[in-house]
Steps between C-alpha positions, in 0.01 A plus 500: 500500500334347807474133578143459377607565141291324235532436132404853408829640620744644248811715527272801517446396864759543768691171531782413735723201559824474697748218436674410827715214371566291191566128533678324210504120506715240331475471124266232361741327265224334304284810440783753502364758747574629850200509733466854632269635773441869570397541865275805512265677736210358291614141493758291308535521124643183344703519178712286275819671383680382188827690530781553250839640600574874487201606290311827513176384336214301645141396440220451758226246420155508659199276448124539507265529796534124551814550707769239569760467228237561233624536143322505162574288191463139614626597851853528362566846353656666801740226616604439138567869439678544835742217432562612143552871589724416797723284281546802274581758764171634633377456856140383546274517807163325533265638764246307703218727621424520870130565437409375149224706342552802725619754243655751743684237704632329190632832374691533826653154446624605157641827639686298763655296220600820320661633819694175543641523147580871539693413817683234302617779262271396214463811285240388245199284582228344288163379625299210362148439625202291401131600526457667844882505524523674161301792633696505827823513304372803308413675827847440646680609183306826485632591847854355475778665290724189503242297305604517135232282346185297574372185331129473580343167407117501469477783753180599673383855439468596865831666592630504143397865444827596670682425175434859395731608784803313365814704453624567148768231526269225632370250247217244505422179317139378528384153393146367468334187365213558261297230680557646847166467680609721791642809329346664195675614181336838552663534844842413362463761228414762762804410708725518198358839400585641844862384471768704330790383287697284522212256513385180329186289510468144369183295455535123479225349290320218677686550830314523832574687819808297599640517145572122505413472130784742403769364731807505267418843361435651846826363643707625208338844480513572872864390522604714201309800637669475839848463351442811295313724747636425849 
């Protein structure tokens, strides 16, 4: 992929990133994560690493096209899940996009996170993404054998077609709100039809795009799915 990549890029294009160094900072005792920076030939990728001792499972969390440390469900789902999962023996890594909204570049950021975990001897990885990030997670999983499952929250349709390239042992959980004004029920049905088993789709009545209205159910369901599938 060249440097003038735009938001039409997917893994069907040639994409390249080289990590030259990884910088791990001092743990934030209040929030429970280590700040991590991947120094690459395309710029620095910032992450937050919630690490447990001697584990071989991990989950990567990515937000929407907003960028930053974006997370759905009252801006609390990802940090809450990361702390909970880490306490129970599963590493978690939140990724901050270098170029929010640039689909191809954000895919590279996620791939860098996968490479970091593979280097750390993590054998099974789950991906959780919201909206734009839900589709990017699907793209990465379709091309990455170490991804065991994807949780795609209110995913956009662009990029989500790659779900039909999942391997037989890769699973997917899809969640939508019935009052989502950005993604249609028809689109979610199409995505689910492309996917193969094991798969599950959940519609939360009255919930909108960020799924705030279904917060307790979303937290519980995602956590249980990750415990079972990663």
